[in-house]
C-alpha positions as CSV (number, residue, x, y, z in Angstrom):
1,X,-42.4,-12.9,-51.9
2,X,-41.1,-12.6,-55.9
3,X,-38.0,-14.5,-56.9
4,X,-36.9,-11.2,-58.6
5,X,-36.7,-10.0,-55.1
6,X,-35.1,-13.1,-53.7
7,X,-32.4,-12.9,-56.3
8,X,-31.5,-9.7,-55.8
9,X,-31.4,-10.1,-52.2
10,X,-29.1,-12.9,-52.5
11,X,-26.6,-11.1,-54.5
12,X,-26.7,-8.3,-52.4
13,X,-26.0,-10.8,-49.2
14,X,-23.4,-12.4,-51.2
15,X,-21.4,-8.9,-52.0
16,X,-21.6,-7.8,-48.1
17,X,-20.4,-11.5,-47.3
18,X,-17.4,-11.0,-49.8
19,X,-16.4,-7.2,-48.6
20,X,-16.6,-7.9,-44.8
21,X,-14.9,-11.4,-45.1
22,X,-12.0,-9.1,-47.2
23,X,-12.3,-7.0,-44.2
24,X,-11.9,-9.7,-41.4
25,X,-9.1,-11.1,-43.0
26,X,-7.1,-7.9,-43.2
27,X,-8.3,-7.0,-39.9
28,X,-6.5,-10.2,-38.6
29,X,-3.5,-9.6,-40.9
30,X,-3.2,-6.0,-39.1
31,X,-3.5,-7.6,-35.7
32,X,-0.3,-9.2,-36.4
33,X,-1.4,-12.7,-35.2
34,X,1.0,-15.4,-36.0
35,X,0.0,-18.9,-38.6
36,X,-2.0,-20.9,-36.4
37,X,-3.8,-18.3,-34.1
38,X,-4.5,-16.1,-37.2
39,X,-6.1,-18.9,-39.1
40,X,-8.3,-20.0,-35.6
41,X,-9.5,-16.4,-35.5
42,X,-10.6,-16.2,-39.1
43,X,-12.6,-19.4,-38.8
44,X,-14.3,-17.5,-35.8
45,X,-15.1,-14.6,-37.5
46,X,-16.2,-16.2,-40.6
47,X,-18.7,-18.7,-38.4
48,X,-19.7,-15.1,-37.1
49,X,-20.3,-13.8,-40.3
50,X,-22.2,-17.0,-41.1
51,X,-24.5,-16.6,-38.0
52,X,-25.1,-12.8,-39.0
53,X,-26.0,-14.0,-42.6
54,X,-28.4,-16.5,-41.1
55,X,-30.0,-13.9,-39.0
56,X,-30.2,-11.1,-42.0
57,X,-31.6,-14.2,-44.3
58,X,-34.4,-14.7,-41.5
59,X,-34.9,-11.1,-40.9
60,X,-35.5,-10.4,-44.5
61,X,-38.3,-13.5,-44.5
62,X,-36.1,-15.3,-47.1
63,X,-36.1,-18.9,-47.8
64,X,-33.8,-21.2,-45.6
65,X,-31.7,-22.0,-48.5
66,X,-30.8,-18.4,-49.2
67,X,-27.9,-18.1,-46.4
68,X,-25.7,-21.0,-47.3
69,X,-25.8,-19.9,-50.9
70,X,-25.2,-16.5,-50.0
71,X,-22.1,-17.4,-48.0
72,X,-20.9,-19.6,-50.8
73,X,-21.2,-17.0,-53.5
74,X,-19.8,-14.5,-51.4
75,X,-16.6,-17.0,-50.4
76,X,-16.1,-18.1,-53.6
77,X,-18.2,-16.4,-56.7
78,X,-17.8,-12.6,-56.1
79,X,-14.0,-12.5,-55.0
80,X,-13.4,-14.0,-58.6
81,X,-15.6,-11.6,-60.2
82,X,-14.4,-8.5,-58.5
83,X,-10.8,-9.8,-59.0
84,X,-11.1,-9.9,-62.5
85,X,-12.0,-6.1,-62.8
86,X,-8.6,-4.0,-63.5
87,X,-8.2,-1.2,-61.3
88,X,-7.1,-0.4,-57.7
89,X,-10.7,-0.7,-56.2
90,X,-10.6,-4.6,-56.4
91,X,-6.9,-5.2,-55.8
92,X,-8.0,-6.5,-52.8
93,X,-10.1,-9.6,-53.8
94,X,-7.1,-10.3,-56.3
95,X,-4.7,-11.7,-54.0
96,X,-7.6,-14.0,-52.5
97,X,-8.1,-16.0,-55.9
98,X,-6.8,-19.6,-55.4
99,X,-9.6,-21.0,-57.6
100,X,-9.7,-20.2,-61.5
101,X,-12.7,-19.1,-62.8
102,X,-14.1,-22.5,-64.2
103,X,-13.4,-24.1,-61.0
104,X,-15.3,-21.4,-59.3
105,X,-18.2,-21.7,-61.3
106,X,-18.7,-25.2,-61.0
107,X,-18.5,-25.0,-57.3
108,X,-21.1,-22.5,-57.2
109,X,-23.4,-24.5,-59.4
110,X,-23.3,-27.1,-57.6
111,X,-24.2,-25.0,-54.3
112,X,-26.8,-23.3,-55.8
113,X,-28.1,-26.8,-57.4
114,X,-28.1,-28.5,-53.5
115,X,-29.7,-25.3,-52.3
116,X,-32.7,-25.4,-54.8
117,X,-32.7,-29.3,-53.6
118,X,-33.5,-28.4,-50.4
119,X,-36.0,-25.6,-51.7
120,X,-38.0,-28.0,-53.2
121,X,-40.6,-29.4,-51.3
122,X,-41.3,-33.0,-51.4
123,X,-44.0,-34.8,-52.5
124,X,-46.7,-36.6,-49.7
């Protein structure tokens, strides 16, 4: 598999994760769940989204470290990038910006470095 295909599919997965996560949060908000049950519901739905990402990663024959990388990119970096765009189309992502741009980039770099470390074969 070519590295360009892997990078492209990871970016697509991260974008899909960000959009689906925001949709799940809006769904929970629309359900009218109170504080504690809403948090539990969001955590359960996020775990299910993680499972779907892992299954999709496996079915696309991507390396194993791509699933957690796509999840972290989708949960941290993509909302920060999409929230920076002006206009109403990306206004749903602006409310989730708890981390600044520098913190988001630092966290994503750490996760990608960990994924690369996991992907590198050890010498025997």
